[in-house]
mmCIF file of the N, C-alpha and C atoms, coordinates in Angstrom:
data_MODEL
# 
_entry.id   MODEL 
# 
loop_
_atom_site.group_PDB 
_atom_site.id 
_atom_site.type_symbol 
_atom_site.label_atom_id 
_atom_site.label_alt_id 
_atom_site.label_comp_id 
_atom_site.label_asym_id 
_atom_site.label_entity_id 
_atom_site.label_seq_id 
_atom_site.pdbx_PDB_ins_code 
_atom_site.Cartn_x 
_atom_site.Cartn_y 
_atom_site.Cartn_z 
_atom_site.occupancy 
_atom_site.B_iso_or_equiv 
_atom_site.pdbx_formal_charge 
_atom_site.auth_seq_id 
_atom_site.auth_comp_id 
_atom_site.auth_asym_id 
_atom_site.auth_atom_id 
_atom_site.pdbx_PDB_model_num 
ATOM 1   N N  . MET A 1 1  ? 22.447 -5.343  -19.732 1.00 0.00 ? 1  MET A N  1 
ATOM 2   C CA . MET A 1 1  ? 21.363 -3.876  -19.894 1.00 0.00 ? 1  MET A CA 1 
ATOM 3   C C  . MET A 1 1  ? 21.533 -3.175  -18.079 1.00 0.00 ? 1  MET A C  1 
ATOM 4   N N  . ASN A 1 2  ? 21.459 -2.220  -18.299 1.00 0.00 ? 2  ASN A N  1 
ATOM 5   C CA . ASN A 1 2  ? 21.110 -1.578  -16.834 1.00 0.00 ? 2  ASN A CA 1 
ATOM 6   C C  . ASN A 1 2  ? 19.348 -1.062  -17.063 1.00 0.00 ? 2  ASN A C  1 
ATOM 7   N N  . HIS A 1 3  ? 19.400 -0.746  -16.217 1.00 0.00 ? 3  HIS A N  1 
ATOM 8   C CA . HIS A 1 3  ? 17.700 -0.112  -15.809 1.00 0.00 ? 3  HIS A CA 1 
ATOM 9   C C  . HIS A 1 3  ? 17.891 1.256   -16.584 1.00 0.00 ? 3  HIS A C  1 
ATOM 10  N N  . ASP A 1 4  ? 18.255 1.717   -17.085 1.00 0.00 ? 4  ASP A N  1 
ATOM 11  C CA . ASP A 1 4  ? 18.216 3.345   -18.133 1.00 0.00 ? 4  ASP A CA 1 
ATOM 12  C C  . ASP A 1 4  ? 18.095 2.630   -19.521 1.00 0.00 ? 4  ASP A C  1 
ATOM 13  N N  . GLU A 1 5  ? 18.590 2.013   -19.834 1.00 0.00 ? 5  GLU A N  1 
ATOM 14  C CA . GLU A 1 5  ? 18.562 0.784   -21.492 1.00 0.00 ? 5  GLU A CA 1 
ATOM 15  C C  . GLU A 1 5  ? 16.873 0.447   -21.418 1.00 0.00 ? 5  GLU A C  1 
ATOM 16  N N  . LEU A 1 6  ? 16.849 -0.073  -20.438 1.00 0.00 ? 6  LEU A N  1 
ATOM 17  C CA . LEU A 1 6  ? 15.753 -1.266  -19.930 1.00 0.00 ? 6  LEU A CA 1 
ATOM 18  C C  . LEU A 1 6  ? 14.075 -0.161  -20.426 1.00 0.00 ? 6  LEU A C  1 
ATOM 19  N N  . LEU A 1 7  ? 15.165 0.564   -19.649 1.00 0.00 ? 7  LEU A N  1 
ATOM 20  C CA . LEU A 1 7  ? 13.521 1.951   -19.540 1.00 0.00 ? 7  LEU A CA 1 
ATOM 21  C C  . LEU A 1 7  ? 13.163 2.513   -20.948 1.00 0.00 ? 7  LEU A C  1 
ATOM 22  N N  . THR A 1 8  ? 14.528 2.698   -21.413 1.00 0.00 ? 8  THR A N  1 
ATOM 23  C CA . THR A 1 8  ? 14.120 3.470   -22.795 1.00 0.00 ? 8  THR A CA 1 
ATOM 24  C C  . THR A 1 8  ? 14.003 2.527   -23.853 1.00 0.00 ? 8  THR A C  1 
ATOM 25  N N  . GLU A 1 9  ? 14.160 0.928   -23.835 1.00 0.00 ? 9  GLU A N  1 
ATOM 26  C CA . GLU A 1 9  ? 13.840 0.250   -24.825 1.00 0.00 ? 9  GLU A CA 1 
ATOM 27  C C  . GLU A 1 9  ? 12.138 0.162   -24.186 1.00 0.00 ? 9  GLU A C  1 
ATOM 28  N N  . LEU A 1 10 ? 11.807 0.353   -23.429 1.00 0.00 ? 10 LEU A N  1 
ATOM 29  C CA . LEU A 1 10 ? 10.738 0.082   -23.034 1.00 0.00 ? 10 LEU A CA 1 
ATOM 30  C C  . LEU A 1 10 ? 9.278  1.451   -23.254 1.00 0.00 ? 10 LEU A C  1 
ATOM 31  N N  . ALA A 1 11 ? 10.468 2.158   -23.304 1.00 0.00 ? 11 ALA A N  1 
ATOM 32  C CA . ALA A 1 11 ? 9.525  4.033   -23.859 1.00 0.00 ? 11 ALA A CA 1 
ATOM 33  C C  . ALA A 1 11 ? 9.310  3.314   -24.964 1.00 0.00 ? 11 ALA A C  1 
ATOM 34  N N  . ASP A 1 12 ? 10.192 3.041   -26.175 1.00 0.00 ? 12 ASP A N  1 
ATOM 35  C CA . ASP A 1 12 ? 9.947  2.762   -27.004 1.00 0.00 ? 12 ASP A CA 1 
ATOM 36  C C  . ASP A 1 12 ? 9.040  2.041   -27.591 1.00 0.00 ? 12 ASP A C  1 
ATOM 37  N N  . ILE A 1 13 ? 8.565  0.941   -26.598 1.00 0.00 ? 13 ILE A N  1 
ATOM 38  C CA . ILE A 1 13 ? 7.455  -0.155  -27.056 1.00 0.00 ? 13 ILE A CA 1 
ATOM 39  C C  . ILE A 1 13 ? 6.171  0.915   -27.248 1.00 0.00 ? 13 ILE A C  1 
ATOM 40  N N  . LEU A 1 14 ? 6.502  1.111   -25.300 1.00 0.00 ? 14 LEU A N  1 
ATOM 41  C CA . LEU A 1 14 ? 4.883  1.829   -24.799 1.00 0.00 ? 14 LEU A CA 1 
ATOM 42  C C  . LEU A 1 14 ? 4.719  3.048   -25.404 1.00 0.00 ? 14 LEU A C  1 
ATOM 43  N N  . ASN A 1 15 ? 5.071  3.196   -26.401 1.00 0.00 ? 15 ASN A N  1 
ATOM 44  C CA . ASN A 1 15 ? 5.446  5.590   -27.707 1.00 0.00 ? 15 ASN A CA 1 
ATOM 45  C C  . ASN A 1 15 ? 5.234  6.423   -26.325 1.00 0.00 ? 15 ASN A C  1 
ATOM 46  N N  . ALA A 1 16 ? 6.559  6.726   -25.130 1.00 0.00 ? 16 ALA A N  1 
ATOM 47  C CA . ALA A 1 16 ? 6.381  7.444   -23.981 1.00 0.00 ? 16 ALA A CA 1 
ATOM 48  C C  . ALA A 1 16 ? 8.157  8.346   -24.314 1.00 0.00 ? 16 ALA A C  1 
ATOM 49  N N  . ASP A 1 17 ? 7.708  8.451   -23.644 1.00 0.00 ? 17 ASP A N  1 
ATOM 50  C CA . ASP A 1 17 ? 9.412  9.502   -23.189 1.00 0.00 ? 17 ASP A CA 1 
ATOM 51  C C  . ASP A 1 17 ? 10.245 8.661   -21.874 1.00 0.00 ? 17 ASP A C  1 
ATOM 52  N N  . PRO A 1 18 ? 11.385 7.882   -22.360 1.00 0.00 ? 18 PRO A N  1 
ATOM 53  C CA . PRO A 1 18 ? 12.371 7.317   -20.745 1.00 0.00 ? 18 PRO A CA 1 
ATOM 54  C C  . PRO A 1 18 ? 12.043 8.255   -19.463 1.00 0.00 ? 18 PRO A C  1 
ATOM 55  N N  . ALA A 1 19 ? 12.409 9.439   -19.817 1.00 0.00 ? 19 ALA A N  1 
ATOM 56  C CA . ALA A 1 19 ? 12.372 10.169  -18.553 1.00 0.00 ? 19 ALA A CA 1 
ATOM 57  C C  . ALA A 1 19 ? 10.881 10.682  -17.599 1.00 0.00 ? 19 ALA A C  1 
ATOM 58  N N  . ALA A 1 20 ? 9.875  10.060  -18.751 1.00 0.00 ? 20 ALA A N  1 
ATOM 59  C CA . ALA A 1 20 ? 8.308  9.974   -17.527 1.00 0.00 ? 20 ALA A CA 1 
ATOM 60  C C  . ALA A 1 20 ? 8.436  8.602   -17.517 1.00 0.00 ? 20 ALA A C  1 
ATOM 61  N N  . LEU A 1 21 ? 9.027  7.878   -17.148 1.00 0.00 ? 21 LEU A N  1 
ATOM 62  C CA . LEU A 1 21 ? 8.281  6.418   -16.584 1.00 0.00 ? 21 LEU A CA 1 
ATOM 63  C C  . LEU A 1 21 ? 9.074  5.945   -15.509 1.00 0.00 ? 21 LEU A C  1 
ATOM 64  N N  . SER A 1 22 ? 7.856  5.316   -14.836 1.00 0.00 ? 22 SER A N  1 
ATOM 65  C CA . SER A 1 22 ? 9.036  5.057   -14.266 1.00 0.00 ? 22 SER A CA 1 
ATOM 66  C C  . SER A 1 22 ? 8.275  3.656   -13.267 1.00 0.00 ? 22 SER A C  1 
ATOM 67  N N  . PRO A 1 23 ? 8.675  2.900   -12.232 1.00 0.00 ? 23 PRO A N  1 
ATOM 68  C CA . PRO A 1 23 ? 8.211  1.801   -12.223 1.00 0.00 ? 23 PRO A CA 1 
ATOM 69  C C  . PRO A 1 23 ? 7.202  1.548   -12.030 1.00 0.00 ? 23 PRO A C  1 
ATOM 70  N N  . GLU A 1 24 ? 6.872  2.701   -11.093 1.00 0.00 ? 24 GLU A N  1 
ATOM 71  C CA . GLU A 1 24 ? 5.336  3.467   -10.402 1.00 0.00 ? 24 GLU A CA 1 
ATOM 72  C C  . GLU A 1 24 ? 4.035  3.769   -11.870 1.00 0.00 ? 24 GLU A C  1 
ATOM 73  N N  . THR A 1 25 ? 4.913  4.061   -12.935 1.00 0.00 ? 25 THR A N  1 
ATOM 74  C CA . THR A 1 25 ? 4.347  4.647   -13.663 1.00 0.00 ? 25 THR A CA 1 
ATOM 75  C C  . THR A 1 25 ? 3.256  3.700   -14.282 1.00 0.00 ? 25 THR A C  1 
ATOM 76  N N  . PRO A 1 26 ? 1.832  3.610   -13.886 1.00 0.00 ? 26 PRO A N  1 
ATOM 77  C CA . PRO A 1 26 ? 0.252  2.769   -15.221 1.00 0.00 ? 26 PRO A CA 1 
ATOM 78  C C  . PRO A 1 26 ? 0.394  2.727   -16.347 1.00 0.00 ? 26 PRO A C  1 
ATOM 79  N N  . LEU A 1 27 ? 0.269  1.115   -16.830 1.00 0.00 ? 27 LEU A N  1 
ATOM 80  C CA . LEU A 1 27 ? 0.188  1.150   -17.972 1.00 0.00 ? 27 LEU A CA 1 
ATOM 81  C C  . LEU A 1 27 ? -1.096 1.312   -18.917 1.00 0.00 ? 27 LEU A C  1 
ATOM 82  N N  . ASP A 1 28 ? -1.392 2.637   -18.291 1.00 0.00 ? 28 ASP A N  1 
ATOM 83  C CA . ASP A 1 28 ? -3.051 3.683   -19.220 1.00 0.00 ? 28 ASP A CA 1 
ATOM 84  C C  . ASP A 1 28 ? -2.840 4.626   -19.228 1.00 0.00 ? 28 ASP A C  1 
ATOM 85  N N  . ALA A 1 29 ? -3.441 5.690   -20.544 1.00 0.00 ? 29 ALA A N  1 
ATOM 86  C CA . ALA A 1 29 ? -3.487 6.700   -21.457 1.00 0.00 ? 29 ALA A CA 1 
ATOM 87  C C  . ALA A 1 29 ? -2.775 7.514   -20.472 1.00 0.00 ? 29 ALA A C  1 
ATOM 88  N N  . PRO A 1 30 ? -1.214 7.843   -20.571 1.00 0.00 ? 30 PRO A N  1 
ATOM 89  C CA . PRO A 1 30 ? -1.367 7.925   -21.837 1.00 0.00 ? 30 PRO A CA 1 
ATOM 90  C C  . PRO A 1 30 ? -0.384 7.175   -22.504 1.00 0.00 ? 30 PRO A C  1 
ATOM 91  N N  . LEU A 1 31 ? 0.059  6.227   -22.042 1.00 0.00 ? 31 LEU A N  1 
ATOM 92  C CA . LEU A 1 31 ? 0.605  4.843   -22.519 1.00 0.00 ? 31 LEU A CA 1 
ATOM 93  C C  . LEU A 1 31 ? 0.467  4.213   -23.443 1.00 0.00 ? 31 LEU A C  1 
ATOM 94  N N  . VAL A 1 32 ? 0.638  3.518   -24.627 1.00 0.00 ? 32 VAL A N  1 
ATOM 95  C CA . VAL A 1 32 ? -0.129 2.561   -25.361 1.00 0.00 ? 32 VAL A CA 1 
ATOM 96  C C  . VAL A 1 32 ? -0.171 1.368   -24.831 1.00 0.00 ? 32 VAL A C  1 
ATOM 97  N N  . TRP A 1 33 ? -0.709 0.692   -23.614 1.00 0.00 ? 33 TRP A N  1 
ATOM 98  C CA . TRP A 1 33 ? -0.151 -1.083  -23.869 1.00 0.00 ? 33 TRP A CA 1 
ATOM 99  C C  . TRP A 1 33 ? -1.698 -1.681  -24.387 1.00 0.00 ? 33 TRP A C  1 
ATOM 100 N N  . ASP A 1 34 ? -0.944 -1.820  -25.613 1.00 0.00 ? 34 ASP A N  1 
ATOM 101 C CA . ASP A 1 34 ? -2.426 -3.008  -26.767 1.00 0.00 ? 34 ASP A CA 1 
ATOM 102 C C  . ASP A 1 34 ? -1.326 -3.745  -26.926 1.00 0.00 ? 34 ASP A C  1 
ATOM 103 N N  . SER A 1 35 ? -2.107 -4.951  -27.317 1.00 0.00 ? 35 SER A N  1 
ATOM 104 C CA . SER A 1 35 ? -1.864 -5.740  -27.693 1.00 0.00 ? 35 SER A CA 1 
ATOM 105 C C  . SER A 1 35 ? -0.412 -5.297  -28.924 1.00 0.00 ? 35 SER A C  1 
ATOM 106 N N  . MET A 1 36 ? -0.618 -4.911  -29.889 1.00 0.00 ? 36 MET A N  1 
ATOM 107 C CA . MET A 1 36 ? 0.450  -4.396  -30.229 1.00 0.00 ? 36 MET A CA 1 
ATOM 108 C C  . MET A 1 36 ? 2.166  -4.530  -29.215 1.00 0.00 ? 36 MET A C  1 
ATOM 109 N N  . ALA A 1 37 ? 1.675  -3.719  -28.244 1.00 0.00 ? 37 ALA A N  1 
ATOM 110 C CA . ALA A 1 37 ? 3.031  -3.200  -27.212 1.00 0.00 ? 37 ALA A CA 1 
ATOM 111 C C  . ALA A 1 37 ? 3.228  -4.527  -26.666 1.00 0.00 ? 37 ALA A C  1 
ATOM 112 N N  . LEU A 1 38 ? 1.896  -5.913  -26.197 1.00 0.00 ? 38 LEU A N  1 
ATOM 113 C CA . LEU A 1 38 ? 2.191  -6.574  -25.624 1.00 0.00 ? 38 LEU A CA 1 
ATOM 114 C C  . LEU A 1 38 ? 3.139  -7.563  -26.719 1.00 0.00 ? 38 LEU A C  1 
ATOM 115 N N  . LEU A 1 39 ? 2.995  -7.528  -27.885 1.00 0.00 ? 39 LEU A N  1 
ATOM 116 C CA . LEU A 1 39 ? 3.701  -8.532  -28.789 1.00 0.00 ? 39 LEU A CA 1 
ATOM 117 C C  . LEU A 1 39 ? 4.900  -8.106  -28.611 1.00 0.00 ? 39 LEU A C  1 
ATOM 118 N N  . ALA A 1 40 ? 5.577  -6.272  -29.107 1.00 0.00 ? 40 ALA A N  1 
ATOM 119 C CA . ALA A 1 40 ? 6.216  -6.018  -29.009 1.00 0.00 ? 40 ALA A CA 1 
ATOM 120 C C  . ALA A 1 40 ? 7.669  -6.148  -27.879 1.00 0.00 ? 40 ALA A C  1 
ATOM 121 N N  . PHE A 1 41 ? 6.864  -6.228  -26.692 1.00 0.00 ? 41 PHE A N  1 
ATOM 122 C CA . PHE A 1 41 ? 7.268  -6.129  -25.375 1.00 0.00 ? 41 PHE A CA 1 
ATOM 123 C C  . PHE A 1 41 ? 7.726  -7.984  -24.519 1.00 0.00 ? 41 PHE A C  1 
ATOM 124 N N  . LEU A 1 42 ? 7.104  -9.183  -25.884 1.00 0.00 ? 42 LEU A N  1 
ATOM 125 C CA . LEU A 1 42 ? 7.058  -10.304 -25.925 1.00 0.00 ? 42 LEU A CA 1 
ATOM 126 C C  . LEU A 1 42 ? 8.498  -10.694 -26.835 1.00 0.00 ? 42 LEU A C  1 
ATOM 127 N N  . ALA A 1 43 ? 8.240  -10.092 -27.589 1.00 0.00 ? 43 ALA A N  1 
ATOM 128 C CA . ALA A 1 43 ? 9.277  -10.144 -29.234 1.00 0.00 ? 43 ALA A CA 1 
ATOM 129 C C  . ALA A 1 43 ? 10.931 -9.504  -28.101 1.00 0.00 ? 43 ALA A C  1 
ATOM 130 N N  . PHE A 1 44 ? 10.959 -8.834  -27.809 1.00 0.00 ? 44 PHE A N  1 
ATOM 131 C CA . PHE A 1 44 ? 11.934 -7.603  -26.793 1.00 0.00 ? 44 PHE A CA 1 
ATOM 132 C C  . PHE A 1 44 ? 12.486 -9.163  -26.056 1.00 0.00 ? 44 PHE A C  1 
ATOM 133 N N  . LEU A 1 45 ? 11.792 -9.299  -24.683 1.00 0.00 ? 45 LEU A N  1 
ATOM 134 C CA . LEU A 1 45 ? 12.016 -10.501 -23.647 1.00 0.00 ? 45 LEU A CA 1 
ATOM 135 C C  . LEU A 1 45 ? 12.626 -11.327 -24.163 1.00 0.00 ? 45 LEU A C  1 
ATOM 136 N N  . ARG A 1 46 ? 12.528 -11.810 -25.655 1.00 0.00 ? 46 ARG A N  1 
ATOM 137 C CA . ARG A 1 46 ? 12.757 -13.441 -26.133 1.00 0.00 ? 46 ARG A CA 1 
ATOM 138 C C  . ARG A 1 46 ? 13.993 -12.797 -27.192 1.00 0.00 ? 46 ARG A C  1 
ATOM 139 N N  . PHE A 1 47 ? 14.386 -11.863 -27.844 1.00 0.00 ? 47 PHE A N  1 
ATOM 140 C CA . PHE A 1 47 ? 14.964 -11.569 -28.639 1.00 0.00 ? 47 PHE A CA 1 
ATOM 141 C C  . PHE A 1 47 ? 16.564 -11.103 -27.676 1.00 0.00 ? 47 PHE A C  1 
ATOM 142 N N  . ARG A 1 48 ? 15.842 -10.409 -26.467 1.00 0.00 ? 48 ARG A N  1 
ATOM 143 C CA . ARG A 1 48 ? 17.424 -9.293  -26.088 1.00 0.00 ? 48 ARG A CA 1 
ATOM 144 C C  . ARG A 1 48 ? 17.751 -10.286 -24.794 1.00 0.00 ? 48 ARG A C  1 
ATOM 145 N N  . PHE A 1 49 ? 16.177 -11.574 -24.139 1.00 0.00 ? 49 PHE A N  1 
ATOM 146 C CA . PHE A 1 49 ? 17.093 -12.170 -22.784 1.00 0.00 ? 49 PHE A CA 1 
ATOM 147 C C  . PHE A 1 49 ? 16.532 -13.702 -22.694 1.00 0.00 ? 49 PHE A C  1 
ATOM 148 N N  . GLY A 1 50 ? 16.238 -13.557 -24.039 1.00 0.00 ? 50 GLY A N  1 
ATOM 149 C CA . GLY A 1 50 ? 15.700 -14.785 -23.840 1.00 0.00 ? 50 GLY A CA 1 
ATOM 150 C C  . GLY A 1 50 ? 15.032 -15.833 -23.572 1.00 0.00 ? 50 GLY A C  1 
ATOM 151 N N  . LYS A 1 51 ? 14.317 -14.872 -22.819 1.00 0.00 ? 51 LYS A N  1 
ATOM 152 C CA . LYS A 1 51 ? 12.970 -15.384 -22.512 1.00 0.00 ? 51 LYS A CA 1 
ATOM 153 C C  . LYS A 1 51 ? 11.659 -15.532 -22.868 1.00 0.00 ? 51 LYS A C  1 
ATOM 154 N N  . ILE A 1 52 ? 10.303 -16.596 -22.827 1.00 0.00 ? 52 ILE A N  1 
ATOM 155 C CA . ILE A 1 52 ? 9.926  -16.494 -23.561 1.00 0.00 ? 52 ILE A CA 1 
ATOM 156 C C  . ILE A 1 52 ? 8.792  -16.520 -22.240 1.00 0.00 ? 52 ILE A C  1 
ATOM 157 N N  . LEU A 1 53 ? 7.510  -15.590 -22.345 1.00 0.00 ? 53 LEU A N  1 
ATOM 158 C CA . LEU A 1 53 ? 6.558  -15.337 -21.368 1.00 0.00 ? 53 LEU A CA 1 
ATOM 159 C C  . LEU A 1 53 ? 5.155  -15.836 -22.666 1.00 0.00 ? 53 LEU A C  1 
ATOM 160 N N  . PRO A 1 54 ? 4.680  -16.697 -21.588 1.00 0.00 ? 54 PRO A N  1 
ATOM 161 C CA . PRO A 1 54 ? 3.173  -16.558 -22.958 1.00 0.00 ? 54 PRO A CA 1 
ATOM 162 C C  . PRO A 1 54 ? 2.066  -15.517 -22.407 1.00 0.00 ? 54 PRO A C  1 
ATOM 163 N N  . GLY A 1 55 ? 1.589  -14.521 -23.428 1.00 0.00 ? 55 GLY A N  1 
ATOM 164 C CA . GLY A 1 55 ? 0.907  -13.332 -23.851 1.00 0.00 ? 55 GLY A CA 1 
ATOM 165 C C  . GLY A 1 55 ? -0.264 -13.488 -22.557 1.00 0.00 ? 55 GLY A C  1 
ATOM 166 N N  . ALA A 1 56 ? -1.036 -14.301 -22.185 1.00 0.00 ? 56 ALA A N  1 
ATOM 167 C CA . ALA A 1 56 ? -1.708 -14.367 -20.819 1.00 0.00 ? 56 ALA A CA 1 
ATOM 168 C C  . ALA A 1 56 ? -1.170 -14.278 -19.980 1.00 0.00 ? 56 ALA A C  1 
ATOM 169 N N  . SER A 1 57 ? 0.135  -14.395 -19.101 1.00 0.00 ? 57 SER A N  1 
ATOM 170 C CA . SER A 1 57 ? 1.101  -14.027 -18.400 1.00 0.00 ? 57 SER A CA 1 
ATOM 171 C C  . SER A 1 57 ? 1.010  -12.284 -17.973 1.00 0.00 ? 57 SER A C  1 
ATOM 172 N N  . CYS A 1 58 ? 0.878  -11.839 -19.472 1.00 0.00 ? 58 CYS A N  1 
ATOM 173 C CA . CYS A 1 58 ? 1.041  -10.300 -19.105 1.00 0.00 ? 58 CYS A CA 1 
ATOM 174 C C  . CYS A 1 58 ? -0.335 -9.581  -18.766 1.00 0.00 ? 58 CYS A C  1 
ATOM 175 N N  . ALA A 1 59 ? -1.092 -10.740 -18.494 1.00 0.00 ? 59 ALA A N  1 
ATOM 176 C CA . ALA A 1 59 ? -2.684 -10.145 -18.539 1.00 0.00 ? 59 ALA A CA 1 
ATOM 177 C C  . ALA A 1 59 ? -3.507 -9.482  -17.218 1.00 0.00 ? 59 ALA A C  1 
ATOM 178 N N  . ASP A 1 60 ? -1.977 -9.482  -16.063 1.00 0.00 ? 60 ASP A N  1 
ATOM 179 C CA . ASP A 1 60 ? -2.041 -9.073  -14.776 1.00 0.00 ? 60 ASP A CA 1 
ATOM 180 C C  . ASP A 1 60 ? -1.203 -7.329  -14.900 1.00 0.00 ? 60 ASP A C  1 
ATOM 181 N N  . PHE A 1 61 ? -0.062 -7.503  -15.546 1.00 0.00 ? 61 PHE A N  1 
ATOM 182 C CA . PHE A 1 61 ? 0.747  -6.010  -15.479 1.00 0.00 ? 61 PHE A CA 1 
ATOM 183 C C  . PHE A 1 61 ? -0.173 -5.049  -15.698 1.00 0.00 ? 61 PHE A C  1 
ATOM 184 N N  . ARG A 1 62 ? 0.146  -4.345  -14.429 1.00 0.00 ? 62 ARG A N  1 
ATOM 185 C CA . ARG A 1 62 ? -0.499 -2.646  -14.498 1.00 0.00 ? 62 ARG A CA 1 
ATOM 186 C C  . ARG A 1 62 ? 0.901  -1.709  -14.621 1.00 0.00 ? 62 ARG A C  1 
ATOM 187 N N  . THR A 1 63 ? 1.948  -1.965  -14.028 1.00 0.00 ? 63 THR A N  1 
ATOM 188 C CA . THR A 1 63 ? 2.659  -1.421  -14.245 1.00 0.00 ? 63 THR A CA 1 
ATOM 189 C C  . THR A 1 63 ? 4.262  -1.182  -14.915 1.00 0.00 ? 63 THR A C  1 
ATOM 190 N N  . VAL A 1 64 ? 4.268  -0.208  -14.823 1.00 0.00 ? 64 VAL A N  1 
ATOM 191 C CA . VAL A 1 64 ? 6.363  0.139   -15.845 1.00 0.00 ? 64 VAL A CA 1 
ATOM 192 C C  . VAL A 1 64 ? 6.863  -1.195  -14.917 1.00 0.00 ? 64 VAL A C  1 
ATOM 193 N N  . GLY A 1 65 ? 6.757  -0.710  -13.682 1.00 0.00 ? 65 GLY A N  1 
ATOM 194 C CA . GLY A 1 65 ? 7.206  -2.117  -12.809 1.00 0.00 ? 65 GLY A CA 1 
ATOM 195 C C  . GLY A 1 65 ? 7.703  -3.543  -13.181 1.00 0.00 ? 65 GLY A C  1 
ATOM 196 N N  . ASP A 1 66 ? 6.274  -4.227  -13.638 1.00 0.00 ? 66 ASP A N  1 
ATOM 197 C CA . ASP A 1 66 ? 5.784  -5.522  -13.457 1.00 0.00 ? 66 ASP A CA 1 
ATOM 198 C C  . ASP A 1 66 ? 6.713  -5.700  -14.734 1.00 0.00 ? 66 ASP A C  1 
ATOM 199 N N  . LEU A 1 67 ? 6.484  -4.917  -15.975 1.00 0.00 ? 67 LEU A N  1 
ATOM 200 C CA . LEU A 1 67 ? 7.234  -5.036  -17.267 1.00 0.00 ? 67 LEU A CA 1 
ATOM 201 C C  . LEU A 1 67 ? 8.955  -5.266  -16.629 1.00 0.00 ? 67 LEU A C  1 
ATOM 202 N N  . LEU A 1 68 ? 9.567  -4.300  -15.926 1.00 0.00 ? 68 LEU A N  1 
ATOM 203 C CA . LEU A 1 68 ? 10.610 -4.183  -15.331 1.00 0.00 ? 68 LEU A CA 1 
ATOM 204 C C  . LEU A 1 68 ? 11.147 -5.568  -14.638 1.00 0.00 ? 68 LEU A C  1 
ATOM 205 N N  . ARG A 1 69 ? 10.495 -6.204  -14.155 1.00 0.00 ? 69 ARG A N  1 
ATOM 206 C CA . ARG A 1 69 ? 10.393 -7.335  -13.275 1.00 0.00 ? 69 ARG A CA 1 
ATOM 207 C C  . ARG A 1 69 ? 10.274 -8.598  -13.891 1.00 0.00 ? 69 ARG A C  1 
ATOM 208 N N  . ALA A 1 70 ? 9.571  -8.546  -15.533 1.00 0.00 ? 70 ALA A N  1 
ATOM 209 C CA . ALA A 1 70 ? 9.119  -9.169  -15.970 1.00 0.00 ? 70 ALA A CA 1 
ATOM 210 C C  . ALA A 1 70 ? 10.639 -10.343 -16.992 1.00 0.00 ? 70 ALA A C  1 
ATOM 211 N N  . ALA A 1 71 ? 11.412 -8.091  -17.398 1.00 0.00 ? 71 ALA A N  1 
ATOM 212 C CA . ALA A 1 71 ? 12.522 -8.748  -18.005 1.00 0.00 ? 71 ALA A CA 1 
ATOM 213 C C  . ALA A 1 71 ? 13.985 -8.854  -17.109 1.00 0.00 ? 71 ALA A C  1 
ATOM 214 N N  . GLN A 1 72 ? 13.888 -9.332  -15.959 1.00 0.00 ? 72 GLN A N  1 
ATOM 215 C CA . GLN A 1 72 ? 14.689 -9.611  -14.857 1.00 0.00 ? 72 GLN A CA 1 
ATOM 216 C C  . GLN A 1 72 ? 14.718 -10.892 -15.101 1.00 0.00 ? 72 GLN A C  1 
# 
């Protein structure tokens, strides 16, 4: 999965326009980073990459870049 495809998936999870996302984009309004987005992100990582992250490990995520790094 390339960078643009990953951003498209993250945009879907965050209910955002992929063109508006960059690694520096904060995970706050207008993005939707809530418990449902967290669950969707964790499921995405598991089923797309086989990665299992504990939800608590995502507590320090502040930017889209944090999500991108977790997916690598």
